[in-house]
N, C-alpha and C positions, 0 to 999 in steps of 0.2 A: 616555552610551555613545560609544565610539570611532567616528569617522566611517568607519573601515574595516569596521565591522559594518553600516553602512547601504549596502546594495548595490542594483543595479537590480531585484533580486527584490522588495525591500521596496516600491519604488515601483510595480511592476507589480501586486502582489497587495494592497497596502495594509496590510502588516503592519509591526510595529516592528523585529523582528529576522528575519534570513534563515534561519528554521527552519520546516520544513514537517512537520506531523503527517500521516502517510499514511492512505489510506482503507482500513483493514483491515476485512474482512468480519466482522460480528458484534461488532466491537470499537469502531470509529469511530462511536459513537452521538452524538446531539445533545449529551449531557453532556460527553463527551470533546472533541468539536470546540469547543464553547464554552469549555471550560477552556483548551485550547491557544490559542485566539484571544484570550481575555481576558488571557492571560499574555504576549501580544505576538508569538506565533508565528502560523502560518497553518494552519488545520485543514481536513481534507477529510472530509465525511460519506460513509460507505460505503453506496452505494445498490445495490451488486451483490447484497446479501443482504436487500433490502427489496422487497416487491411494488411494481412500478412505479406502481400507482395510489396507493400510500401515501407515495411520496417527497415529494409536495407537502406533506403534513402534517408529515413529519419535518423538512423545511426550515423550516417555521414554528416547530417546537420549538426549533431552533437559534436562530432570530431572537429568541425569547422569553428566551433565556439570554445573548445577547451582542449588542452593537451593532456588533461588528467584522465585516469582510468574511470570507467563508469559501468553500469550494468543495464540490462534489459529485463523487464518484468513481463510475464505473460501467463496465460492459462494453458496448462498442458492438455486439458481435455477439450479445448476449443478448436474449431476448424482452422486448419493452417498452422497448427503448432509446429509441425515438422519444418515448414518453410521458415518460420521465425528462428528455429534452432539453426537451420542452415546459415541464416544471415548472421547470427551471433558468432558462430564458429568461423565463417568466412571473413568477417570483419575484425576478428580478434578481440571481441568484447571481453572485459575482465570477468564479469559475473552475470549469472542468470538467476532471476528471482521468479518464484512460482509458488502457488499455494494449493488449491484443491486438486484432487485427483492426480497425484504425481505419477508419471509414466517412467517405469524403470528403463525402458529402451532409450528414451530421450535423455534421461539423466546420464546413462552410460556414454552416449554420444558427446554430451557436454564435457564430462569428466575426461574422456579420451583426448579432447582438444585442449585440456588445461583450463577450462572455464570453471570459475568458483561457483558452486551450487548453493543458493541461498533461499530456501523455502521459508514461508511464513506460516506459523502454526498458532492455534488458539488453545491447545491443551497439551499436557505432558505426554499423553498417549500418542498424539499425532507427531510430536517432536521426536519421540523415540523411534517411530516408524520412519521419519524423514532421515534420521541418522543412519539407520540400517540400509536405506535405499541409496545412500551415498552423499548426503548433504555435507558440505564443508563447514558451514555455519548455519545456525537457524535463528530466525527472528521470531520471538515469542510475544504475541499480543494479548495483553490482559483485557478485561472487560471495559476499561476506560477508552479503548481505541475506537476509532470511527469505522463506519461501514459494518460489514459482518463481524459480529462479536460473540464472545462466550459469556460465562458468568463468573469466572474467577478473576479477582483483582490482580493487577500487575505485580503488586508487592508480595503476593502469595505464589503466583504462578512462576515467576522468574526464578526464585531460589529453588523451587521444586524441580524445575527443568535443569538448572545448573548442576544440581546434585546428581541427576540421573544420566546426563550426557557427558561425553568426553570432548565434544567439539565446542567451539566458542558459541556463546548465546548472546543475542542482541535483544534488549528489552524494548518493547513498544507498548504504547497505551498510556497517555497522561503526561508526556514529556514536552517541555517547552523552554527550559532554561538550564543554566549551569548547575544549579542545585539538584535538579532531576538527574543530570548526567552523573554526578557524584553518588547520588542515591543508588542508581542502577549499578554502578561499579561496586558499591558496598554489598549489593545483592549477589554479586559474583558475575554479573554480565560483563561482556567485553566492549559494550557500547550501547547506544540507544538508536532507535529508529523513530522518525517523526513524520507524520503526514499532515495533519491539520496545521501545525506550526509553519511548515514550508508552503502549504496552500496559501497562507496569509503572508506572503513575501512579495516584494516588488516584481520579481521575475515570474511570478505565477501568472498564468493566462486568464485566471478567473475574472470576469467582468466586475467593474466597480460596484454595480448594483447588487450583485450576489455577495461580494466581499463585505458590503455594508451589513448584510444580514448576519454574517459571522461575527463581525466586530461589535455588533449591537446585542449579541446574545448573552444571556446569563447562564450559569450552570443549570438552572432549572429548565432552560429552553432546550437542553440536549437530552433526548429521550431514546428509548429503544422501541422499535415497532417491527411487527412481522408483516405489515400490510404492503410493503414495497415489492418484495419478491418471495414472501412466504417464510423467510428465514429471519432470525433476529438481526436487526440493523440499527446501529446507533446513528442518529440523525438530528439535525436541527428541526424542531417543530415548526411547520409552516402551514399555509392554507391547503396545500396538496395532502400532507400527512393527516390533517384534521379530516379532510373528506374521505381519504382511504380508510381511516379508522372507523368511520361510521357507514361506509358503503356496504351494500349487500353483495352476495355472490355473483349475481348477474353483471353488475357494474365491474367488479374485479375481473371477471372472465373477459369481458369486452375489452378492458384496458390491456390485459395480458396478451390477447390476440393481436391487438393493434401494435403493441410494443414488439411482439415477435416478428411481424411483417416489416416493421421499421428496422429491426436489427438485421434481418436478412438483407435488406437493401444496403445498409451501411457496411456490413461485413463482406458482402459479395459471396457468401457461402451458399452452397446448394442445399436443397431440402434434405438430401441424403446425409450431407456433412452435419447439418444441424441435428438431425435425428440421432446420428452416431454420437455427437457430443452430448445430447440430452440423455441418452441411455447411460453413458459413462458417468455423467453427473449424478443421475439417479442412483446408480450402483454405489458410488463412493460416498455420496452425501446422504443416502437413504431418504430421498425426498419423496413426498406423496405426489400423486398426479397433479393436484392443484398447485403445489409448490413448483413443480416442474414447469407448468404452464406459465407461472409468474416469473420465471427465471430471467426473461429478457427485459423485464421492467427496469431493473436497476441501471444498466448502462444507458438505456434510452432516456429515462427520466433524469439521470445525472447529466447527460449531455445538454438537456434543456436549460439546466441551471448553470453549469460550468462553462458551456461553450456559447449558448444562445443568449445568456443573460436574463433568464426568466426564473427568479427564485420563488415565484408564486406557484407555477405549474411544474417546476422541476423539483427533484429531491436533493437534499443537502447532507451528504454523509459527513459526519463530524465526530471527532473525539470529544470527550467531556471537557478537555482543556480549552476548547473554543470559548467557554464561559469566562475565562480569565485572560484571554488575549485581547489586547487593546490597540495594537499597532501593526503596520505593514512595512517592516524594514527590508533592506536588500538582504540577500543571502549572506553577503560578506559581513554586514553589520550584525546579523543574527548570530552567525557562528562566532564572530569575534567577541561579542559580549558574553556569549555562553562560555567560551574558554576563560575569559577574565573572571567571570563569576565562579566557575568551577575551581579555578586556581585559588581564588579568595576563600572559598568554602573549605578546600583541602587544607589551606594554611591555618584557618580557624580551628579545624578539627585537630590538627597537629599540635596547635598551641594549648 
């Protein structure tokens, strides 16, 4: 492998290639994480959609499938975040991923245990704050990324953050192949992070019927909506999104309340814990009361599509890149051909 593909990110995370599999809720299972890590990338287990008391066991499932280092991604403002941190530290997990509402106390606990802190940010301002709070590396997601997204394209955001920070930067949003990896390195990034591309691999748990929606999508089918949880979300357009876009406030409130009750049952959190989490989310994200009520929609509606196999009634978070993905390789096949393509691209540039 070209020395240009061995970056500081590889040394920091202990991976062979500077590619990160993101912690997608309901998707980044032990099987997918292990598949990514065994292929030479670095995988994050999605703990945000696991009961906190069950995270310890899921970490052990990853360990049974790979001897490579991996990370755990979670929400620091969610109920049970301290329990998840305990599991990460106790099990010697290499890295912790997090995004909204960073908690300085939890970050200090992670760093004291030697855990690499890897937040995801969508703006230069948030990336700078993350560095001050102790981040060792930051994933910067441009507007092409799936799920919650901003407005600045990856090609503009990443160089801006690279110039402003002293820690390694990982580029996310719009990546799927070796050419994109080389482009990110040219922007000054130490590697790339991919969600949608890993979602569409053989090790992904996403049911075939849902996968077919992604593989059949064009770029024009990937849109941004605020109707899922009140914040801009990049998704595949489907029947659910069409209904939400035309729904009135009464219907949206009813759906939000139903999702909130479902989330409480799944998470096992008490009403007090959920209220505390909601207040923290409102403070850091500056949400309106209506947006706060809708916050539980995303994990519940994603579960329906990603776990239950209902791409009609569930929502499909997606990067724009879904419109140009046409296959479902294994993680080893994906990473292997990305490395070959990146080396070929570097050679062509050198020539």
